[in-house]
PADRENVO-199189 format. One line per 3 residues: their letters; for each residue x, y, z of N, C-alpha, C, O. Coordinates in steps of 0.05 Angstrom, whole numbers, plus 32768, in hexadecimal, padded with zeros to 4 digits. Last residue first. Layout:
// PADRENVO-199189
a) X:Y:Z:X:Y:Z:X:Y:Z:X:Y:Z ~ ... .
// end
This chain:
// PADRENVO-199189
ssv) 8074:8048:804F:8089:805C:804B:80A2:804F:8040:80B6:805D:803B ~ 8034:8034:8033:804D:802E:8042:8063:8042:803B:8064:804D:8025 ~ 7FF2:803B:803B:8009:8047:802D:8022:8043:803E:8024:804C:8055 .
tvl) 7FB6:801C:8031:7FCE:801C:8042:7FE5:8026:8031:7FEB:801B:801C ~ 7F71:801F:8033:7F89:8029:8024:7FA0:802A:8038:7F9F:8037:804D ~ 7F37:7FF9:8033:7F4F:8000:8041:7F66:8008:802E:7F6B:7FFA:801A .
tgk) 7EF5:8010:802B:7F0B:8001:8020:7F25:800B:802C:7F29:8023:802E ~ 7EAF:800D:803F:7ECB:8016:8041:7EDF:8004:8033:7EDA:7FEC:802F ~ 7E7A:8008:803B:7E87:7FFA:8051:7EA4:8000:8054:7EB1:7FFA:8068 .
gwy) 7E57:8047:802E:7E61:802D:8027:7E70:8020:803F:7E72:802D:8054 ~ 7E1D:8069:8046:7E3A:8064:8047:7E40:8049:803B:7E30:8037:803C ~ 7DEC:809C:8040:7DF5:8081:803A:7E14:8080:803B:7E21:8092:8033 .
dmg) 7DE3:80CE:8059:7DCD:80BC:8053:7DD6:809F:804F:7DC9:808D:8059 ~ 7E06:80E6:8091:7E07:80DD:8075:7DF0:80CA:8070:7DEB:80B7:8080 ~ 7E0C:80F8:80C5:7DF1:80F8:80B9:7DF0:80F0:809C:7DDC:80F3:808F .
rgp) 7E4D:8111:80BE:7E37:8109:80CF:7E1C:810C:80C1:7E17:8120:80B3 ~ 7E80:8116:80A6:7E69:810D:8096:7E51:8104:80A7:7E43:80F1:809F ~ 7EA9:812C:80C2:7EA6:810F:80C3:7E8F:8104:80B3:7E8A:80EC:80B2 .
gsm) 7EB2:8163:8096:7EB7:8157:80B0:7EB6:8139:80AF:7EC1:812C:809C ~ 7E83:815A:805F:7E97:816A:806E:7E9C:815C:8089:7E8C:814B:8091 ~ 7E50:8153:8042:7E6B:814C:8038:7E80:815E:8045:7E8D:816F:8038 .
tal) 7E23:816B:8053:7E2B:8153:8062:7E47:814A:8059:7E55:813C:8068 ~ 7E19:8192:802F:7E25:819A:8048:7E2E:8182:8059:7E3F:8185:806A ~ 7DFD:817B:8006:7E1A:817E:8002:7E28:8186:801D:7E3F:8180:8020 .
sld) 7DCC:814C:8010:7DD6:8166:8018:7DF4:8167:8015:7E02:8157:8020 ~ 7DC3:8118:8002:7DB5:812C:7FF2:7DBE:8148:7FF9:7DB9:815B:7FEA ~ 7DFD:80ED:7FFE:7DE9:80FD:800D:7DDC:8111:7FFB:7DE8:811B:7FE8 .
agc) 7E2A:80B9:8007:7E17:80C6:7FF5:7E03:80D4:8006:7DF8:80C9:8019 ~ 7E6F:80A3:800B:7E56:80AC:8017:7E45:80BA:8002:7E4F:80C6:7FEF ~ 7EA3:8074:8014:7E93:8083:8002:7E78:808B:800F:7E6C:807A:801D .
yyv) 7EDE:8072:803A:7EC2:806D:8038:7EB5:807F:8023:7EBD:8096:8020 ~ 7F1B:8053:8048:7F0D:8067:8038:7EF0:805F:8034:7EEA:8048:802C ~ 7F45:804B:807E:7F2E:803F:8070:7F1F:8056:8062:7F18:806A:806E .
atd) 7F89:8060:8072:7F6F:8062:8080:7F5C:804F:8071:7F62:8044:805C ~ 7FC1:8087:8063:7FB8:806C:806B:7F9E:806E:807B:7F9D:807C:808F ~ 7FD6:80B7:805A:7FBD:80B2:804C:7FB2:8096:8053:7F9B:808F:804B .
epk) 8007:80B8:8072:7FF1:80C3:8082:7FD6:80C1:8073:7FC1:80C7:807F ~ 8029:80A5:804A:8021:8093:8060:8009:809E:8070:7FF9:808E:807A ~ 800D:80BD:800B:801F:80C0:8022:8017:80AD:8038:7FFF:80A4:8039 .
lnn) 800B:80BD:7FC4:8001:80B5:7FDE:8016:80B6:7FF3:802E:80B2:7FEE ~ 8007:80D3:7F90:801B:80DC:7FA3:8012:80D5:7FC0:8012:80E6:7FD1 ~ 7FC0:80CE:7F86:7FDB:80CE:7F7D:7FEE:80D9:7F93:7FE5:80E5:7FA6 .
mql) 7F83:80B1:7F7E:7F95:80BB:7F93:7FB2:80B8:7F89:7FBB:80A2:7F84 ~ 7F44:80BA:7F68:7F5F:80B6:7F5F:7F72:80C2:7F73:7F71:80DA:7F78 ~ 7F09:80A2:7F75:7F1C:80B3:7F82:7F38:80AA:7F79:7F42:8095:7F81 .
yvt) 7EC9:80A1:7F55:7EE4:8098:7F57:7EF4:80AC:7F69:7EED:80C3:7F6B ~ 7E87:8087:7F52:7E99:809D:7F59:7EB5:8092:7F5E:7EB8:807C:7F69 ~ 7E50:8076:7F2C:7E6A:806D:7F36:7E7B:8085:7F3B:7E7E:8097:7F29 .
nka) 7E23:808D:7F18:7E1F:8078:7F2C:7E39:806C:7F36:7E39:8059:7F46 ~ 7E22:80B3:7EF0:7E22:80BC:7F0C:7E1E:80A6:7F20:7E17:80AC:7F37 ~ 7E29:80AB:7EBC:7E10:80A0:7EC7:7E0D:80A8:7EE5:7DF8:80A3:7EF1 .
ntr) 7E5C:80BD:7EB6:7E46:80CD:7EAB:7E2B:80C4:7EB7:7E19:80D4:7EBB ~ 7E80:80B1:7EF4:7E78:80AA:7ED9:7E60:80BC:7ED0:7E53:80C9:7EE1 ~ 7EAA:80E1:7F17:7E95:80CD:7F16:7E8E:80C8:7EF8:7E96:80D7:7EE6 .
sit) 7EE0:80F3:7F45:7ED1:80F5:7F2B:7EBB:80E0:7F2B:7EB9:80D0:7F3E ~ 7F14:8112:7F69:7EFA:8104:7F69:7EEC:8108:7F4E:7EED:811E:7F43 ~ 7F58:810D:7F74:7F43:8117:7F62:7F2A:8105:7F64:7F2C:80ED:7F61 .
frg) 7F90:8120:7F9B:7F79:8110:7F97:7F66:811D:7F84:7F64:8136:7F83 ~ 7FB7:8149:7F99:7FBF:812D:7F98:7FA8:811A:7F91:7FAC:8106:7F83 ~ 7FA0:817A:7F9D:7FB6:8177:7F8B:7FC0:815B:7F88:7FD1:8155:7F77 .
kvs) 7F8B:816F:7FDF:7F8A:8180:7FC7:7FA3:817D:7FB7:7FBA:817E:7FC1 ~ 7F8F:8155:800F:7F90:8144:7FF7:7F8F:8155:7FDD:7F92:814A:7FC7 ~ 7F8A:8179:8038:7F9F:8165:803A:7FA3:8155:8020:7FB7:8148:801D .
day) 7F5C:8196:802F:7F76:81A3:802A:7F8C:818E:8028:7F9F:8191:8019 ~ 7F29:8170:800E:7F37:8178:8027:7F52:8183:801F:7F5E:817B:800C ~ 7F03:818A:7FD7:7F18:8179:7FE3:7F21:8183:7FFE:7F20:819B:8004 .
yts) 7ED1:8185:7FA5:7EDA:8191:7FBE:7EEE:817E:7FCB:7EEB:8166:7FCA ~ 7EB3:8194:7F65:7EC2:8183:7F78:7ECD:8193:7F8F:7ED2:81AB:7F8D ~ 7E78:8191:7F3D:7E8C:81A1:7F4C:7E99:818F:7F61:7E8C:817E:7F6D .
sdy) 7E50:8177:7F20:7E6A:816A:7F25:7E7F:817C:7F30:7E97:8176:7F2D ~ 7E1E:818A:7F1F:7E31:8197:7F0D:7E4E:818B:7F10:7E60:8195:7F03 ~ 7DFC:816C:7F41:7DF1:8177:7F28:7E06:8184:7F15:7E00:8187:7EFD .
wri) 7E1B:8154:7F6D:7E0A:8145:7F5B:7E06:8152:7F40:7E0B:8146:7F2B ~ 7E5F:815F:7F7C:7E44:8168:7F7D:7E33:815B:7F67:7E3D:8157:7F51 ~ 7E8C:8139:7FA1:7E84:8142:7F86:7E67:8148:7F86:7E56:8138:7F8F .
aav) 7EC3:813B:7FCF:7EA7:8138:7FC8:7EA2:8143:7FAC:7EB1:8153:7FA2 ~ 7EF5:8121:7FFD:7EED:812D:7FE4:7ECF:8129:7FDF:7EC4:8116:7FE9 ~ 7EFC:8119:8036:7F12:8118:8023:7F0B:8128:800A:7F19:813B:8002 .
fer) 7EEC:811F:807B:7EE6:8124:805F:7EFF:8124:804E:7F14:812E:8057 ~ 7EF7:80EB:80AB:7EFB:8106:80A1:7EF5:8107:8083:7EF7:80F4:8074 ~ 7EEB:80C9:80E8:7EE8:80CA:80CC:7EEA:80E6:80C2:7EE1:80F9:80D0 .
eng) 7F1E:80CF:811B:7F02:80D2:8112:7F02:80D1:80F3:7F15:80D8:80E6 ~ 7F50:809D:812B:7F47:80B7:8123:7F29:80B7:811B:7F1D:80A2:8116 ~ 7F5F:806A:8135:7F60:807C:814B:7F57:8098:8144:7F55:80AA:8156 .
paq) 7F73:8060:80F2:7F70:8054:810D:7F73:8069:8122:7F86:8078:8123 ~ 7F4F:808C:80C6:7F67:807F:80CE:7F63:8074:80EA:7F53:807E:80F9 ~ 7F1F:8092:8097:7F23:8090:80B4:7F3B:807F:80BA:7F3D:8068:80B3 .
rfw) 7F02:80BD:8065:7F15:80A9:806E:7F17:80A9:808C:7F12:80BE:809A ~ 7ED5:80C7:802E:7EDE:80CD:8049:7EF3:80B8:8050:7EF4:80A3:8043 ~ 7EB9:80E2:7FF4:7ECB:80CF:8000:7ED4:80D9:801B:7EDA:80F1:801F .
gmh) 7E76:80EB:7FD9:7E8F:80F3:7FE5:7E9F:80DC:7FEF:7E96:80C6:7FF2 ~ 7E40:8107:7FB3:7E51:80F0:7FBB:7E6B:80FA:7FC6:7E76:810F:7FBE ~ 7DFC:8119:7FB3:7E18:8121:7FB2:7E28:8109:7FBD:7E1F:80FB:7FCE .
ygs) 7DC3:8102:7F92:7DD6:80FD:7FA8:7DF2:8108:7FA1:7DFD:8102:7F8D ~ 7DA1:8106:7F66:7DA3:811C:7F79:7DB7:8119:7F8F:7DBA:812C:7F9F ~ 7D8C:80C3:7F5E:7D8E:80DE:7F54:7D8F:80F2:7F6A:7D80:80F1:7F7D .
fip) 7D82:8091:7F71:7D9C:809C:7F77:7D9F:80B9:7F6E:7DB2:80C7:7F75 ~ 7D58:805E:7F80:7D58:807B:7F7D:7D74:8086:7F84:7D7C:8084:7F9B ~ 7D64:8027:7F83:7D4E:8031:7F73:7D4E:804F:7F6D:7D44:8057:7F58 .
gsa) 7DAA:8018:7F7C:7D92:801C:7F8B:7D7C:8028:7F79:7D82:8032:7F63 ~ 7DF1:8024:7F82:7DDA:8017:7F76:7DC1:801B:7F87:7DC4:8021:7F9F ~ 7E32:803A:7F73:7E19:803F:7F81:7E02:8030:7F73:7E01:802F:7F5A .
acs) 7E75:802D:7F7F:7E5E:8027:7F6E:7E45:802A:7F7E:7E41:801E:7F93 ~ 7EB0:804B:7F82:7E98:8048:7F92:7E80:8045:7F7F:7E78:8058:7F71 ~ 7EF6:8040:7F81:7EDC:8042:7F73:7EC6:803E:7F87:7EC9:8030:7F9B .
lrl) 7F38:805C:7F82:7F21:8050:7F90:7F08:8054:7F7F:7F04:8068:7F71 ~ 7F77:8053:7F6B:7F5D:805E:7F64:7F47:804E:7F72:7F44:8036:7F6E ~ 7FB8:8067:7F80:7FA2:8054:7F81:7F89:8062:7F76:7F87:807B:7F78 .
sgg) 8000:806F:7F7D:7FE4:8077:7F77:7FD1:8060:7F7A:7FD8:8048:7F78 ~ 803B:8082:7FA3:802C:8073:7F90:8010:807D:7F8D:8008:8092:7F98 ~ 8053:809C:7FCD:8058:80A6:7FB2:8048:8098:7F9C:8047:80A2:7F86 .
aqv) 805B:8061:7FF3:805A:807E:7FF2:8062:8088:7FD7:8076:807F:7FCB ~ 803D:8026:7FD7:8054:8034:7FE3:804F:8053:7FE1:8040:805C:7FD0 ~ 8000:8006:7FEB:8010:8014:7FD7:8027:8022:7FE5:8025:802A:7FFD .
lgg) 7FCB:7FD9:7FF1:7FE5:7FE2:7FFC:7FF5:7FEF:7FE5:7FF8:7FE3:7FD0 ~ 7F86:7FEE:7FE8:7F9C:7FDB:7FE8:7FB5:7FE7:7FF5:7FB4:7FFC:8002 ~ 7F47:7FF9:7FC5:7F5B:7FFD:7FDA:7F71:7FE9:7FD8:7F6F:7FD5:7FC9 .
gse) 7F1F:7FED:7FA1:7F38:7FF9:7F97:7F4D:7FFF:7FAC:7F63:8008:7FA6 ~ 7EDB:7FFF:7FB3:7EF0:7FEC:7FAB:7F09:7FFB:7FA3:7F08:8014:7FA0 ~ 7E9B:8004:7FD2:7EB5:800E:7FCC:7EC8:7FF8:7FC3:7EC4:7FE1:7FCB .
vlq) 7E59:800B:7FC7:7E6D:7FF7:7FCA:7E88:8002:7FC0:7E8B:8009:7FA9 ~ 7E1A:801E:7FE0:7E34:8027:7FD6:7E49:8012:7FDB:7E4B:8007:7FF2 ~ 7DD5:8020:7FD3:7DEC:8011:7FDD:7E05:801B:7FD0:7E06:8021:7FB8 .
vq) 7D97:803C:7FE4:7DB0:803F:7FD6:7DC6:802E:7FE3:7DC8:802D:7FFB ~ 7D57:8024:7FE1:7D6F:8025:7FF2:7D88:8027:7FE1:7D8D:8015:7FD0 .
// end
């Protein structure tokens, strides 16, 4: 059973930065693509960024391109989301997800194999 634990959320002023971490553990983790999603109050969960397992190719939602960067450790068991130039509209609970299919890293992430419990990011204006 893969377990995902997010950390790094908090309160930041607009224009500031935060780095989220997602630590993965479990007996079998090889082959899982990793992604970040977010859900603001009253909204559906939405894709933010993803990183492909075998070559670390990255993918971003248009709303965060140029501001957010997804990366992972060489051991591939921790994924980061560096968030710069944060805006009030980035306020949401951020979730880490893992799936064997890269196609799941889109939209609300329906059918994701594993989810973390989320970490709250609040951006004040």
